[in-house]
N, C-alpha and C positions, 0 to 999 in steps of 0.2 A: 504494499499500499504506500501511497505517496508520502503520508506523514511519517512513516516509519523510516523511509528513505532519507527524508529531511533530518529527522532526529539523529540518524546515524552519521550524517555529514556534520551536524553540530557538535556531536560527541567527538568525532575525528578532529575537528578544529578546536576542541576543548573550550567551546563558547560557555560562559557562565549563565547567560541569559540571552534571549531574543526578544527584540521589541517589534511588536506588530501594531500597525495603525488601523484604526477604524474611524473614517471621517464622520463628523457630526455637523448638523445644520440646525439653526433655530426652528422651533416648531417640531422637531423630531423627538418624540418621547420613547420610541422603542426602535430596535434595530430593523432595518429593512430586510426583505427575503434574501437578498444578496449578502448583506452583512451577516445574517444568521448562518449562511453557509461558511462564511469566514470564521465566525465564532465556533461553529462546530469543529472546524479544522484546528482552531486554537485549542479547543477542549481535548482533541486527540493528542495533540502535542504535549499537553500538560499530563495526560494519562500515560505518555511514554516518558514521564519524569523530566520534561523539559521545563525550564523556568521561563515563563512568558511574561513580558511586560506589555500590558494592553494600553496602547496610547489612543486617547480619544480627542481629537482636535480637528481644526480645519485652518483656513486663512483668517487674517484679521477681521475681514468683513462679516465672518460668521461667528465671531467670538461672542460668548454669552455674557453680555455686559449689563443686561437688565434683570431685575429680579425674576420676571417670567421666564426669560431664556435660561437663566441659571436653574430654575426649578425643572425646566424641560431637559437640560443637560443631566441633572441628577437622576431624573426618571429614566433617561436613556442609559446611563451607567447601571442603574438598578436592574434594567432589562438584560444587559450584557452579563452582569455578575451573576444574576439568578440563572442565566443559561449556562454559565460556566462557574458553578459554585467553588471549584478548586482554584480559581484565579485568586492570587494574593498580591500582585503588583499592578497598579493602574496609574498611568501618567495622566495628570490633569492638565490638559491643554499642552502647548508647546512653546517654548521660548517666549514668555511673556514679555521679555525685554526687547523682542524684535519686532519692528513695525510690519513685518510680513505675517506675523501670527497673532499679534494682539494690538488693538488700536492705542496708539501711544497718547492720544488725547485723554483717554480714560485712564490709562496707565495702571500703576499699582493698586489704586483704590478699588477698581472693579476686579482686578485679578484677585485681590485679597478677599473681596466679597465672594468670589467663586470658590475659593479655597474654604471659606467659612461655610458656604452652603454644602460643599461636598463633605466636609468634616462632620457637619450636623447630620447629613444623610448616612455617613459611615457609622456614627454612633447610635443613631435612632432607628433608622430603617433597616440597616444591614450590619448589625453588630457582629464582631469577630467570633 
């Protein structure tokens, strides 16, 4: 199977973890059908003892800078993590200091608000 071959290559390379990205857009509260296929593949890699870092982000224009978008982002994460309960590593957005990935006008304040929303979600909705 394809995931087993990928896992063997990762082991041969002695990789400690693999980062896989699933893009997110405002309004999206659950993974799409295509994203679910990728999440299924990620779950299989985890079953093969791969450490996978799930990265959920997009470009700056799609950054969750409003309370509503942050709630949608957390709902999306919830759907992804419920689909892969073995996942332990999630990257919250990407390069918040880069104008390519986070609106610089909103900057640290809105990124901090996103981290706070995700932290609340992690401790209330999906406790370890």
